C-alpha positions in Angstrom: 3.5 13.4 135.9 0.3 14.9 137.6 -3.0 13.1 137.2 -4.7 15.9 135.1 -2.2 15.3 132.3 -2.9 11.6 132.5 -6.7 12.2 132.1 -6.1 14.5 129.1 -3.9 11.9 127.4 -6.5 9.2 127.9 -9.3 11.4 126.5 -7.2 12.1 123.4 -6.6 8.3 122.9 -10.3 7.5 123.2 -11.2 10.2 120.9 -8.8 8.9 118.2 -10.1 5.4 118.5 -13.7 6.5 118.0 -12.7 8.5 114.9 -11.3 5.4 113.1 -14.4 3.4 114.0 -12.5 1.1 116.2 -10.7 -0.1 113.1 -13.6 -2.4 112.4 -16.0 0.0 110.6 -17.3 -0.1 107.0 -14.4 0.3 104.5 -14.5 3.2 102.2 -16.0 2.5 98.8 -13.5 1.3 96.2 -12.9 3.5 93.2 -14.2 1.5 90.1 -11.4 0.5 87.8 -10.9 2.6 84.7 -12.5 1.2 81.6 -9.9 -0.5 79.4 -10.3 1.0 75.9 -11.1 -1.6 73.3 -8.4 -2.4 70.9 -9.1 -1.0 67.4 -9.9 -3.6 64.9 -7.3 -3.4 62.2 -8.7 -4.8 58.9 -6.3 -6.5 56.6 -6.2 -4.7 53.3 -8.2 -6.4 50.6 -6.0 -7.9 47.9 -5.7 -5.8 44.8 -7.5 -7.2 41.8 -5.2 -9.0 39.4 -4.1 -6.7 36.5 -6.3 -7.0 33.4 -4.7 -9.2 30.8 -4.5 -7.1 27.6 -6.4 -8.6 24.8 -4.2 -10.2 22.2 -3.9 -7.8 19.2 -6.0 -8.9 16.3 -3.9 -10.4 13.6 -3.5 -8.1 10.6 -5.3 -9.4 7.6 -2.9 -10.7 5.0 -2.9 -8.2 2.1 -4.7 -9.3 -1.0 -2.2 -10.5 -3.5 -2.1 -12.5 -6.7 0.8 -14.8 -7.5 0.9 -15.1 -11.3 2.9 -17.7 -13.2 3.4 -16.0 -16.6 4.2 -18.0 -19.7 5.3 -15.8 -22.6 5.5 -17.2 -26.1 5.6 -15.8 -29.6 2.7 -16.2 -32.0 3.9 -19.7 -33.1 4.1 -20.9 -29.5 7.9 -20.7 -29.0 8.9 -19.5 -25.5 10.4 -16.0 -25.3 13.1 -15.3 -22.7 13.8 -11.8 -21.3 10.2 -10.6 -21.4 9.2 -8.7 -18.2 5.7 -9.3 -16.8 4.1 -6.1 -15.5 0.8 -5.0 -14.0 -0.6 -1.5 -14.7 -3.9 0.2 -14.2 -4.3 0.8 -17.9 -2.9 -1.3 -20.7 -1.4 1.7 -22.6 2.2 3.0 -22.7 1.6 5.8 -20.2 0.8 3.9 -17.0 3.7 3.3 -14.7 3.7 -0.4 -13.6 2.3 -1.1 -10.2 4.6 -4.1 -10.0 6.9 -6.0 -12.3 8.4 -9.5 -12.2 11.7 -10.9 -13.2 12.5 -11.4 -16.9 11.2 -14.7 -18.2 13.7 -17.6 -18.3 14.6 -19.8 -21.2 11.3 -21.6 -21.0 9.4 -18.3 -21.2 8.3 -18.5 -17.5 8.3 -15.8 -14.8 6.5 -16.0 -11.5 5.8 -12.9 -9.4 3.5 -11.7 -6.7 1.7 -8.3 -6.7 -0.9 -6.4 -4.6 -4.3 -6.9 -6.2 -6.8 -4.9 -4.2 -7.8 -3.1 -7.3 -8.5 -3.9 -11.0 -5.2 -4.2 -12.9 -3.9 -5.2 -16.3 -1.3 -8.0 -16.5 0.8 -8.2 -19.7 4.4 -8.7 -20.8 6.9 -6.1 -21.9 9.9 -6.4 -24.2 12.6 -3.9 -23.2 13.9 -4.0 -26.7 10.5 -3.4 -28.3 10.9 -6.1 -30.8 7.7 -7.8 -29.5 4.4 -6.4 -28.2 1.7 -8.3 -26.2 -1.1 -9.6 -28.3 -3.3 -10.0 -25.2 -3.5 -8.9 -21.6 -5.4 -10.1 -18.5 -7.7 -8.1 -16.3 -6.8 -9.2 -12.8 -8.2 -8.2 -9.4 -9.6 -6.9 -7.3 -9.3 -9.9 -4.9 -10.0 -10.1 -1.2 -7.5 -12.8 -0.4 -4.3 -14.4 -1.6 -4.8 -15.9 -5.0 -2.9 -17.5 -7.8 -3.3 -17.4 -11.6 -1.7 -18.9 -14.7 -1.5 -16.2 -17.4 -0.2 -17.2 -20.8 0.9 -14.1 -22.8 1.3 -14.2 -26.6 3.8 -11.7 -28.1 3.8 -10.6 -31.7 6.5 -8.9 -33.8 6.6 -5.1 -33.8 5.2 -3.2 -36.8 6.9 -0.5 -38.8 5.4 2.8 -39.9 6.7 4.7 -42.9 5.6 7.8 -44.9 6.9 10.6 -46.9 6.0 14.0 -45.4 5.6 17.1 -47.5 5.5 20.6 -46.1 2.3 22.7 -46.7 4.1 24.4 -49.6 4.8 21.0 -51.2 8.5 20.6 -50.4 9.8 17.7 -48.4 9.6 18.1 -44.6 13.3 17.4 -44.4 15.2 16.9 -41.2 12.2 17.9 -39.0 11.5 16.7 -35.5 8.2 14.7 -35.5 6.0 13.6 -32.7 3.5 10.9 -33.3 0.6 9.6 -31.2 -1.3 6.4 -31.9 -4.8 6.3 -30.3 -6.9 3.2 -29.7 -10.4 3.6 -31.1 -11.9 2.6 -27.7 -9.2 3.2 -25.1 -7.8 6.5 -26.4 -4.2 7.6 -26.5 -2.1 4.5 -26.7 1.5 4.9 -27.9 3.6 8.0 -28.3 6.8 8.2 -30.4 9.3 10.7 -31.6 11.7 10.7 -34.5 13.3 13.0 -37.1 12.6 12.9 -40.8 15.4 12.2 -43.3 16.7 14.8 -45.8 14.0 13.7 -48.3 11.2 14.1 -45.7 11.0 10.3 -45.1 9.3 9.3 -41.8 10.4 5.9 -40.5 9.2 4.5 -37.2 10.2 0.9 -36.3 9.2 -0.9 -33.1 5.5 0.2 -33.2 2.7 -1.8 -31.6 0.5 -3.7 -34.0 -3.2 -2.8 -34.2 -5.7 -0.4 -35.7 -5.1 3.2 -34.6 -5.9 6.8 -35.3 -2.6 8.6 -36.1 -1.7 12.1 -35.2 1.6 13.5 -36.6 3.0 16.9 -35.5 6.0 18.1 -37.4 7.8 21.5 -37.3 6.2 22.6 -40.6 2.7 21.3 -40.0 0.5 18.5 -38.8 -1.3 15.5 -40.1 -4.3 13.3 -38.9 -5.0 9.9 -40.2 -8.4 8.6 -39.2 -7.2 4.9 -39.3 -4.1 3.1 -39.9 -3.6 -0.7 -39.6 -0.2 -1.8 -38.3 0.4 -5.6 -38.8 3.0 -7.6 -36.8 6.4 -7.7 -38.5 5.1 -5.8 -41.6 5.8 -2.2 -42.7 2.8 0.0 -43.0 3.4 2.7 -45.6 1.1 5.6 -45.6 2.6 7.0 -48.8 3.3 10.6 -49.6 1.2 12.9 -47.4 1.1 16.7 -47.2 1.1 18.4 -43.8 -1.6 20.9 -42.9 -0.3 24.3 -41.8 0.3 24.6 -38.0 -2.8 25.7 -36.1 -5.2 24.7 -38.9 
């Protein structure tokens, strides 16, 4: 190899060494490390509130009732069996019972419970209509469960009789007759129906005792008696009466 090539090679080597700073120069600045992202803070879910405890339902108020021990006797004080205690809004024959008890036993006693949030009439009823109550009790209204002893006295039924004549004077024979007894204070009290005999005789057993106004409506006419007294176990005879013409 000729010397000029050797010189050129040496010059290139020296130039390369000076370019790297003799391998002992200042190192290049380091690239700063990338920032580490902060971990997201995950909050634990707050516990759900406990379910509301439903309020206990208010206890329904016990309905107002009366328990009655009914003792039914006749006018002499002897117990009557088979009488049915009833409560009605009015003490007449038209009011349907609000409640009824079992028939009285051999000692004349029946015990029954009935609603009593309103004023009621307590009495006894004879299904055979041989007896009628001589008294009744006003019971209620009450606001709570109550009890009562209610002695009821029964009296024998009355009998009503009369001879009916037509407006022309002949007997009102074999005519259908409707009768209404009205209490002087409480109004219409007892209805009845029957048919006269061939002689115009009107006979009505099993009538309630008391003092009543009497209205009689027959096929041939009508009659009004301002007052009639029906006594227990006794026949009340109104005698011979002439009917007024219909519509008069």
